N, C-alpha and C positions, 0 to 999 in steps of 0.2 A: 384462431386455436393456440397460441402460445403464453396469450397474454398473461394466464395464472397458471406459466407453468412455475416450476423453482428453475433458476439459472444457479451454475457454477461455474467459473472464473477457473481455468486451468492454466498453471505459472509454473514451468520446468525448472527443475532445480537439479543443482549437479549433486549436491551433497544433502540426502534429506533428512538426517537429522541434527544439522546443523540449521538449516530450512524449519523443519519443526518448532527447533529453540527458541529461534528468531520470531516466528510468528506468534506462538503460544507465550515467551516468556519477555520477552521485549519488545512486543506489539499488545500484549495482554488478548488477545485474542482463545477464544471455547477450542482447544483441542478436540474434536469431533475421535479421530483414530483412524488406523491404518485401512483402508481398503481393500477388496481383494485382487483390485488390479494392480495394489502396490503402491499408490498417492497415499499420501497424509492427508484429513480431509482437516480444516479450520473453516470456525462461523464465526461471523459478526453482527450480528443485530439481524438473524435470520436468513443472512447472505453466505454462500459457501463459497471455500477456496481451497481448490486441489493444487498439493504442491507434490507432482509428477515427476519422479524420477528421470531424469535425462543425462547420461553421463554427460557427452557434449556443452550441456545448457543450450542456452538461447540467447544471440545477441540482439536485442528489441533496443530501440531510438526511443520508444515513444511509453510514453505511462499504460501501464498494465491494468494498475487498477487504484482508483481514487476515494479514499474515504472523507468523507461531509461528515465537519463536528462543525460544533458550534462557535469556537474559538480558537482559529490555525495556532496562534503568540501560546495561546496556551497549551494544547497538543502539541506544539515542538518543544515548551520546557519541561514535559512533562515525560515524552518520549526521549527528548535528549539526557534524561536522569537515567534510562535506563540503558544508555550507549548508543543511541540510535543518534547517524549521522545524518544531514543535511546536507544537501547539494546549494550551492549557489551560483547563480550566473549571471555574467555582467555583459550582454551585448544592444546594436544597437533597437532601441524600443524592447528593451526583455531585461530588466535590472532584477536580481532581488535585492532588499533590504532586511535585514535581519533573516535571511533565507527567502521571506516574500514576496510576493507582487501580487500587486492587484490588479485584474482584467476584468475591466466589465465590471460586473456584480459577483464575481467570483474573486477571493483569496485564497493565493496557493501558494504551498510549497514541496519541494521534490527530496525525496528520499530513495537509496539502493537499498535493497537485503541483500542478505547475504549471498546471491545466488546473480545478481545484478540484473533482477527485474526493477523497474522504476517503477516505486509507488509516489500520491501523491494524496497531499492533505486540502482539504477545500473547503471553504465555507462559502455559504451563501450570502452576500451583504444586504441583497433586498428581503431576506427575512427578518431582519433585524428592526423592532420598534423604534 
């Protein structure tokens, strides 16, 4: 029943204008506009994110959205040039090098949006020829 239903991920934001600026101008997503319920919708390759105002925000300790890219290192470089700061981790069995870690067939890197939502870039290494 839902297999062909469009999906929109809802992200809580404390400051809608700040979040809109980040997603449109820093990440380069297409701004669709303000919806009647107050959320601002952005689009990435047909997938929609709803930036939903929530004055108190949300403290999530997990990745809210992951963007699959062809080359994580290149994407990091491009986003850093736009002012995006990446996380670095140094835990037993989980250490980033140049902001990246390889886990199985995925290479990944994490960053946060202006509202504290954790976002990820990931590359499926099994797709490389």
